[in-house]
VEXDREN-2710 file (C-alpha; in Angstrom, 1 decimal):
% VEXDREN-2710
k/r/px/py/pz
1/MET/-8.8/-8.1/-1.7
2/LYS/-10.8/-5.5/-4.0
3/GLY/-8.5/-2.7/-2.3
4/LEU/-5.1/-4.5/-3.4
5/VAL/-6.7/-5.1/-6.9
6/ASN/-7.8/-1.3/-7.5
7/ASP/-4.3/-0.8/-5.6
8/VAL/-2.4/-2.5/-8.2
9/LEU/-4.8/-1.2/-11.3
10/SER/-4.6/2.5/-10.2
11/ILE/-0.6/2.1/-10.8
12/PHE/-1.5/2.0/-15.0
13/SER/-4.0/4.3/-14.8
14/PRO/-3.8/7.9/-13.9
15/LYS/-6.6/9.2/-11.4
16/ALA/-7.0/10.1/-7.6
17/VAL/-5.2/7.6/-5.3
18/LYS/-6.8/5.8/-3.0
19/PRO/-5.1/3.9/-0.6
20/VAL/-5.9/0.6/1.0
21/LEU/-6.8/1.5/4.4
22/VAL/-5.1/-0.7/7.1
23/ARG/-7.0/1.2/10.3
24/PRO/-10.5/0.5/10.3
25/GLY/-13.1/2.9/11.7
26/LEU/-11.7/6.1/9.8
27/SER/-14.3/9.5/9.5
28/HIS/-14.7/10.6/6.1
29/ARG/-12.9/13.7/7.0
30/GLU/-10.0/11.4/8.2
31/ILE/-9.8/9.8/4.9
32/ALA/-10.1/13.0/3.2
33/SER/-6.9/14.5/5.3
34/LEU/-4.7/11.5/4.2
35/GLN/-1.2/12.3/3.5
36/ALA/2.0/10.7/2.0
37/VAL/4.7/10.3/4.6
38/GLY/6.9/7.8/3.8
39/VAL/8.1/4.7/0.9
40/THR/8.6/1.3/2.0
41/THR/9.3/-1.8/-0.2
42/VAL/8.8/-5.5/-0.3
43/SER/11.5/-7.5/-2.6
44/TRP/10.5/-11.1/-1.6
45/ALA/7.2/-11.8/-2.2
46/THR/5.7/-14.8/-4.9
47/SER/2.3/-14.3/-4.9
48/MET/-0.1/-11.0/-4.7
49/GLU/-1.4/-12.2/-1.4
50/GLU/1.9/-12.1/0.3
51/LEU/2.7/-8.7/-1.2
52/ASN/-0.3/-7.4/0.7
53/ASN/0.3/-9.0/3.5
54/ALA/3.7/-7.5/3.8
55/PHE/2.9/-3.8/3.3
56/VAL/-0.1/-4.0/5.9
57/LYS/2.3/-5.3/8.2
58/LYS/5.0/-2.7/7.4
59/ALA/1.9/0.0/7.4
60/LEU/1.0/-0.9/10.7
61/ASP/4.2/-1.6/12.2
62/ALA/5.0/2.2/11.0
63/GLY/1.8/3.7/12.5
64/ALA/0.4/4.2/9.1
65/VAL/-2.8/4.0/8.1
66/GLY/-3.0/3.2/4.6
67/TYR/-0.8/2.6/1.5
68/HIS/-0.4/2.9/-1.9
69/ILE/1.4/0.4/-4.1
70/THR/3.5/2.6/-6.7
71/HIS/5.6/-0.2/-8.5
72/VAL/5.6/-4.0/-9.1
73/GLU/8.1/-5.8/-11.1
74/SER/8.7/-9.3/-10.9
75/HIS/12.2/-11.1/-10.8
76/LYS/13.8/-14.3/-12.3
77/PRO/12.3/-17.2/-10.5
78/GLY/13.3/-17.8/-7.2
79/LYS/13.5/-21.2/-5.3
80/GLU/11.2/-24.3/-6.7
81/GLN/11.1/-21.7/-9.9
82/GLN/8.4/-19.1/-8.5
83/TYR/8.7/-15.5/-9.5
84/VAL/9.9/-13.3/-7.3
85/MET/7.8/-9.8/-7.0
86/ALA/9.5/-6.4/-5.6
87/ALA/7.4/-3.3/-5.1
88/THR/7.2/-0.3/-3.7
89/ALA/4.8/1.0/-1.7
90/THR/3.6/5.0/0.0
91/PHE/2.4/5.2/3.9
92/TYR/-0.6/7.5/4.2
93/HIS/-0.8/8.9/7.6
94/ILE/-3.8/11.2/9.0
95/ASN/-3.0/15.0/8.9
96/HIS/-4.4/15.8/12.2
97/LYS/-4.0/20.1/11.7
98/VAL/-6.8/19.0/8.3
99/ALA/-8.6/16.4/9.8
100/TYR/-9.5/17.9/13.4
101/GLY/-8.9/21.6/12.4
END
């Protein structure tokens, strides 16, 4: 959860992006070689936990090793008057040329 909070906070502060890693056991070299490879969205989450779970599943399904949330917005209430969040995230893969020389 700490990774998710840092990910969301980084939307509002200009600094180096540190993606939320979804694959354990990456070496420092692999982490340093991460490159953005695609973008995805979620438009139905009613909590940050749902949002995080959705991006983790999408990243794993896409073979990505991490993601970084780049945009979050809240929409008018959905069922039972809870707000619905929509978000965009960038996926990261290991750049094998850099990581493994």
